[in-house]
N, C-alpha and C positions, 0 to 999 in steps of 0.2 A: 449371688456368688459370681466371682470372676474366674475365668479360665484362660490360661495362656501358656506360653512356652518361655524357657530361658536358655541361653546359650553361653558356653564358656569360651567359645571362639578358638578352639584348638585346631592347629594344623597337623593332621595325622595322616599317615600313609594308609591307603585302603589296602587291607591285608589280602584281599581277594585278587588284586591285579597289580599291586606294587606301585600304583600311581599316587603322587603327593601333590595336592593343590599348591599353587603359589600363594603368597600372602595376599596378593591382589585378588586372586580367584576366591579365596576364602572370605575376604571382606565383602566382595560383591555377592557371594552366596548368602551371607548373613542378612544382607539387605533384601535379597529375593525372598528369603524365609520369612522375614518380618512382613513384607507385603502380602505373602501368601497367608500368613496368620490372620490379617484383617479380611482377606478375601473369603476365608472359610468360616468367619464369624467368631474368631477368638477375641478376647477382651484385652489381653496384655502381651506385649513383647518385652522381655527383659534380657539384658546382656551384662556379663561380668566385666571386671576391670583387672587386667593383668599386664605386667611389665617384663615378662620373661618368656622366652620360647618354651613350649611350642604354641603359645597363645598370641593372638594379634590385637585384641580389643584394649589398647592402651588409652584410648580417648573416647569414652562412652558418649560424652556430650556431642562430639563431632558426628558420630554415627547416628545417634538418636535425633539430632537436629535435622540431619539429612532425611531420615525416615519420617519425621514429623511432616516435612514438606510434601511427602508422597502419600500420606494417609489422612484419614478423616476422623476415625473413631478410636483407633488403637491407643490404649494407655501405654506409654513408654516408660520403662523402669530400668533400674540397674539391679545387678545380682552378683556382686555387690559394688558399692562405692567404698574405696579404701579410706576410712575415716582416720586411720593411723598414720599413713604416709603422705596423704594430701594435706595441703594447707586448708584449714577450715574456712578461712576468708574466701579462698578461691572456690571451694565447694559451694558456699552460700551464693556467690555471684554467678557461677557457671550454671547452676541448676535453676536459679531465678530467671536467668536469661532464657534457658531452654523452656521453662514454664511459659513465658510470654510467647515464644515462637510457636509452641505447640498448643496454644489456647487452653492451657491448663491440663493437658493430657500427659502429665508427668508426675511420677513419684520416684523415690529412690530408696534403696536398701543399704544401710550402713553396715560395714563389716570390717573386721580387723585384718583379714588376709592371713594365710597360713604358710606363706613362702618366706622362709627366714632371710635369704639373701636380699630380698626386695627392701627391707627396712634400711640397711645402711646406704643403699643407693639413693635414698631420699633423706639421709641424715638422721635416721632414727635407729633405735635399738629394739629388737623384738621382745626383749625382756620387759619393756615398758608398754607392751601392747594393750593391756587392759586400761592402764592409766591414760594412755593416749586416746583411746576410744572414748573414755568418759569425759576427759577435758575438752577434746576437740569438738565433740558433739554439743557439749554445753555452750560452746562459743557459737557454733552454727545456729543452734536454737535461738540464742539471743539476737544474732545478727538478722535473722528473719523476722523478728518480732519487735525489735527496738530500733527506732530511727537513728539514734546516736548511741554508740557503745564505747564505754571505757572498759578495758580488759587487761588483766595481768594473770598469767599462768606460768606453768613450768616448762612448756615445750615450744613456745613461740615468743616473738618479741611482743611487748605490750601494745595495746591500742589506746589512743586518746582521741575522743570525739570522732570516732570513725563511723561512717555511714556506708553500708554495703549497697551497691547498685548493680542492676536495677532492684527496686523493692519488689517483693513477691506480688504476683498477679492478683488483683482484687484484694490485696492486703491479706491474703491467705497463703501461707507457705506450702510448698509441695508436701504431700503426705510422706512420712518416713516409716519404713520398716527397719527393724534391727535384726540382721541375719546372724544366726549362730548354728554351729553344729555340735558345740560342746560346752560353752561357757555360761554358767548360771549368772555371772555378772552382767552379761549382755541382756538376758531375760529380765533382770532387775532394772536395768537402764530403760528398756522399752516400757516397762510397767510404770516407772517413775514419771516419765513424760506423757504417759497415755498414748504412746505411739503403737504401731503394729509390731508383732514379733513373727519373724519368718523362720521356721524350722526346716532347713533344707535336708530333709530326711531321705537322703539317697544312698548313704553308705552304712549306717548303723541300724541295729534293730529298733523297732518302734518303741520299746520300753524306755530307751534312753531319751527319746524326744518327748514321750509322754511326761517324763519328770520335768523337763525344761518348760514345756507348755503349761503344765499344772502350776509350776512355780510362777510363771508369768501371769497367769490368770489370777492367782491368789494375791499377788503383789499389786496387780492392776486395781483390784478391788480395795486393797489396803490403802492405796494412795487416793482413793475417792473418785475414780474415773467411771465407776459403774460396777455392775455385778461381774463375777468371774466369767459368766457366760457372754457378757457384752464385750469382752476383750477382743482385739482384732488379730486374728491368727492367719498366717499363710503357710502352705506346705509345698515342698518340692516333690518330685516324683520322676521316674524314668519308665518309658514304655517303648516297645517295638511291636508292631502289629502286622499281621497278614490275615486274610480272610480265614485261613486255616492255621491253627496254632502250631502244628508240626512244621509247616512252611516257615513260620516266624522264627521258631527255635533254630531250624537248620540255617536260615539266612543270617541270623544275628550272631550265631555262635563264633565265627571267626573274628568278628569285630569285638565281641566281648573278650575273647581270649587274648587279643593283642592290644587292647585299649590301654593307653598310658595310665588312666585313672584307676583301673581295677584289673588290668591284665596280670597274669602270673599269680593270682590270688586264689580265692575259692572258686569252685566250679560254677558254671552258669546256673545249674540247678540249686546249689547251696546258696548262692547269692540271691537268687529269686525268692527262695524260702525265707532268708534272714532279713531282707531289706524290701522296700516297696517296688523294686524293679519288677515290671510285669512284661513278659514276652509271650505273646499269644494272640488270640483273636480279639476283635473289638469288644465282644461281650465279656471276655475275661478281664480286659482293662476296666470296663464298667463295674464289674462285680468287685474287683480288687479295690478300686478307688472308693467305692461306697463304704468299704470297711474302715476307711480312714476316720470317718465320723464316729464310729463306734469307739475308736481309740482316743481321739483328740477332741471330741465334741464338735459342735457346729463351728465352721470356720468360714473365712471370707474369700480366700484366694488359693487356687490350685494351679501351680505351674509345672510343666513337664519338660524334661531334658530329652531332646530328640535328634540333635544334629551333631553328635560328637563321634569320636572313635573311628574317624575315617569314612563314615557313611557318605556315599555320593549324594549330591544335591538332588538328583532325580528321586532317589529313595526317600529322602527327607520330605520332599514335597508330596510324595504319595502317602507318607505317614500323616501329614497334615490334612490331606483330604479325608482320610479315615477318621482322624480325630474330630475334625469339624463337622463331618456329615453323619457319622455313626455313633460317636462316643459322647461328645459334649452335649448335644441336644438331650440325650437320655439322662446324663448326669445333672443337667440343669433342672429337669423335671423332677427327678428323684430327690435331689438335695432340697429343693424347694418344698416338696411334699413332707419331708421329714424334719424340716426346720422348726425348732422350738420357738415359742412366743418370746418376744423381747430381745432376740439376737440382733446385734448390730448389722447394718448393711455394709457391703463392701465400700471402701472409701473412693469417692470421686471428687474432683475439684468443685463441680457444680453443687453437689450435696453438702460439701463442707462450707462453701460460701453461704448457702441457704441456712445452714445450722448456725453459723456465726451471726447472720442477720437476725434470725429468730431470737437468739440469745440477747442481742443488743436491744431488741424491742421489749423482750421480757424484763430485761434489767432496767 
């Protein structure tokens, strides 16, 4: 099982002292956080894609390429890549290039994006969001697997005899997760292709995501990719830790209350009860995260959001120390001990190349 962190790259004022990082400071902080993730033994660093304030990560491949040059083991991912407003040809080429530069340590999460004004900025209509996600990914999927592609669709100019370059590393495209917080159509899409499904369960009660994940598992089996239990599932989560749970709550409360993503809504206590947000001691984070398996079954990737809401970099790095030293080692051991027989391993480039080669030999 893979453990890591994801960032939305928000530039938010620290409510405890009124300071706001510059865009340059926030970008450099995200790089520092990624390097810290590898240092403490995490598997994955993922970053979102946004084109509107207060967010800065408008070019994930640029940042991930820079991080790839400074790391050795970390899997670099997106959370998400906007399949609706990006040109699918550019997605195919950009992430194949990144895959080569990172020696295969790349995957990506396709998502529609939920910020309405972004669509017309890139010549699209949010009312076509689902149709764009389906058509654009169908093209990306072909561009990575066919050397020469003829294409005609509804949302971009046709292609005739087109070859996307560079070709995927070792002839194996980056692994794709389809991320969703609400759309069964996206769960269906992930199942159809035999890709991963990432349920970013950070805002809504678990029952909502249980329905989406169960749909994905059933349809994954329907399309002949394996049993429902062999489907590839990833989950999001949010944590804030201190050695003492009372200290964690006291320190995190002002950030929660003022955070753009959930400020002025439910209380911290209500939000913690209704969603996976865990604010407390490392042991409380361990106990809460282990319950995810009871709700969603065995899964392959767990990502935590830890650097938002104006939290200072020093605090985030302290959180990563706790996560890497006290939480993840226990979670690895416990999840492995409880893992059912026949569950798929977490995807890596090396494993997928080996699987492809074994299938060719068997064929």
